[in-house]
C-alpha positions as CSV (number, residue, x, y, z in Angstrom):
1,M,-12.4,62.5,-4.4
2,D,-15.2,64.5,-5.9
3,I,-15.3,67.0,-3.0
4,I,-11.6,67.7,-3.4
5,T,-12.1,68.4,-7.1
6,Q,-15.0,70.7,-6.3
7,L,-12.9,72.5,-3.8
8,I,-9.9,73.0,-6.2
9,V,-12.1,74.1,-9.1
10,S,-14.2,76.5,-7.0
11,F,-11.0,78.1,-5.6
12,F,-9.4,78.7,-8.9
13,S,-12.6,79.8,-10.7
14,T,-13.3,82.3,-7.9
15,A,-9.7,83.6,-7.8
16,G,-9.8,83.9,-11.6
17,I,-12.9,86.0,-11.5
18,A,-11.3,88.1,-8.8
19,I,-8.3,88.7,-11.1
20,I,-10.7,89.7,-13.9
21,F,-12.3,92.3,-11.5
22,N,-8.9,93.6,-10.5
23,V,-9.1,93.0,-6.8
24,P,-5.9,93.8,-4.9
25,R,-3.3,91.1,-5.0
26,K,-3.1,90.6,-1.3
27,T,-6.8,89.6,-1.2
28,L,-6.8,87.1,-4.1
29,F,-6.3,84.1,-1.8
30,H,-9.1,85.3,0.5
31,C,-11.5,85.9,-2.4
32,G,-10.8,82.4,-3.6
33,F,-11.4,81.1,-0.1
34,V,-14.8,82.9,0.1
35,G,-15.8,81.2,-3.1
36,V,-14.7,77.9,-1.8
37,I,-16.7,78.3,1.4
38,G,-19.8,79.4,-0.6
39,W,-19.6,76.6,-3.1
40,M,-18.8,73.9,-0.6
41,I,-21.9,74.9,1.5
42,Y,-24.0,74.9,-1.7
43,Y,-22.6,71.6,-2.9
44,L,-22.9,69.8,0.4
45,L,-26.5,71.0,1.0
46,T,-27.6,70.0,-2.5
47,E,-25.9,66.6,-2.0
48,Q,-28.0,66.2,1.2
49,G,-31.2,66.7,-0.8
50,L,-31.9,70.4,-0.1
51,D,-33.4,72.3,-2.9
52,V,-31.0,74.5,-5.0
53,V,-33.0,77.6,-4.1
54,D,-32.5,77.0,-0.3
55,A,-28.9,76.0,-0.8
56,S,-28.2,79.2,-2.7
57,F,-29.8,81.2,0.1
58,F,-27.7,79.6,2.8
59,S,-24.5,79.7,0.9
60,S,-24.9,83.4,-0.1
61,F,-25.7,84.2,3.5
62,I,-22.5,82.6,4.7
63,I,-20.5,84.3,1.8
64,A,-21.8,87.7,2.9
65,I,-20.9,87.1,6.5
66,V,-17.3,86.0,5.6
67,A,-17.0,88.9,3.2
68,H,-18.0,91.3,6.1
69,L,-15.4,89.8,8.3
70,Y,-12.7,90.0,5.6
71,A,-13.7,93.6,4.7
72,R,-13.2,94.6,8.4
73,R,-10.0,92.7,8.6
74,F,-8.4,94.1,5.4
75,K,-10.2,97.5,5.7
76,M,-11.5,97.2,2.1
77,P,-15.0,97.2,0.7
78,M,-16.9,94.0,1.2
79,I,-18.0,94.0,-2.5
80,I,-14.5,92.8,-3.4
81,F,-15.1,89.5,-1.5
82,I,-18.8,89.1,-2.3
83,V,-18.7,89.5,-6.1
84,A,-16.0,86.8,-6.4
85,G,-17.7,84.6,-3.9
86,I,-21.2,84.5,-5.4
87,I,-20.0,83.9,-9.0
88,P,-20.2,80.1,-8.6
89,L,-23.8,80.4,-7.4
90,V,-25.1,82.4,-10.3
91,P,-27.6,80.3,-12.4
92,G,-26.2,81.3,-15.8
93,G,-26.6,77.8,-17.2
94,M,-30.3,77.8,-16.2
95,A,-30.9,81.2,-17.7
96,Y,-29.2,80.0,-20.9
97,N,-31.5,76.9,-21.0
98,A,-34.5,79.1,-20.5
99,M,-33.6,81.3,-23.4
100,R,-32.7,78.3,-25.6
101,N,-36.0,76.6,-24.9
102,V,-37.9,79.8,-25.7
103,V,-36.1,80.2,-29.0
104,E,-36.9,76.6,-29.8
105,D,-40.6,77.3,-29.1
106,D,-40.7,75.1,-26.0
107,Y,-42.3,77.8,-23.9
108,L,-43.3,75.6,-21.0
109,Q,-39.8,74.2,-20.4
110,G,-38.4,77.7,-20.9
111,L,-40.7,79.1,-18.4
112,Q,-39.7,76.4,-15.9
113,Y,-36.0,77.1,-16.3
114,G,-36.6,80.9,-16.2
115,L,-38.6,80.7,-13.0
116,K,-36.0,78.5,-11.4
117,A,-33.2,80.9,-12.4
118,F,-35.3,83.8,-11.0
119,L,-35.9,82.0,-7.7
120,I,-32.2,81.2,-7.3
121,T,-31.2,84.7,-8.1
122,G,-33.7,86.0,-5.6
123,A,-32.4,83.6,-3.0
124,I,-28.9,84.8,-3.5
125,V,-30.0,88.4,-3.1
126,M,-32.0,87.6,0.0
127,G,-29.1,85.7,1.6
128,L,-26.9,88.8,1.0
129,V,-29.5,91.1,2.4
130,F,-30.2,89.0,5.5
131,A,-26.5,88.7,6.2
132,E,-26.1,92.5,5.9
133,V,-28.9,93.1,8.4
134,L,-27.5,90.6,10.8
135,M,-24.0,92.0,10.7
136,Q,-25.4,95.5,11.2
137,F,-27.2,94.3,14.3
138,V,-24.0,92.6,15.6
139,F,-21.7,95.5,14.9
140,R,-24.2,97.9,16.5
141,A,-24.4,95.7,19.6
142,I,-20.6,95.6,19.8
143,R,-20.3,99.4,19.4
144,S,-23.0,99.9,22.0
145,S,-21.3,97.6,24.5
146,K,-17.9,99.3,24.0
147,S,-19.4,102.7,24.6
148,K,-21.1,101.4,27.8
149,L,-17.8,100.0,29.0
150,Q,-16.0,103.3,28.2
151,R,-18.7,105.3,30.1
152,T,-18.3,102.9,33.1
153,Y,-14.6,103.3,33.2
154,R,-14.8,107.1,33.0
155,K,-16.8,107.4,36.2
């Protein structure tokens, strides 16, 4: 039952963020779906005992790949799908706890929270970058093979 609740809440929160960012109406469902995919990967990996930094990396990697595919399909910028998709992964609560502990003069605990938030943020960015590089290689290989086929048929 918990996974169904996670799925529903992640869909509506991601779609809600997409509405706030004024994405086109025809992509609202798909933005919500990207968020569901990312959050479910994150949730399942953390439930299996994987560290939140690693889970954030893998889920943002998959989010970026799905966003690339949707961007090609709908002929829209992929940022539409990525921004809505990574919102559930952003460590806002951890950053808040870091600042709260610093204000309360608990610097050691604040530093721990701040470093963890920084690592999670870096993992999200690295997942997006790695997916971008991978998709560029894939699309370049597809274009290359298409041009080779066209040259073969012209002869």
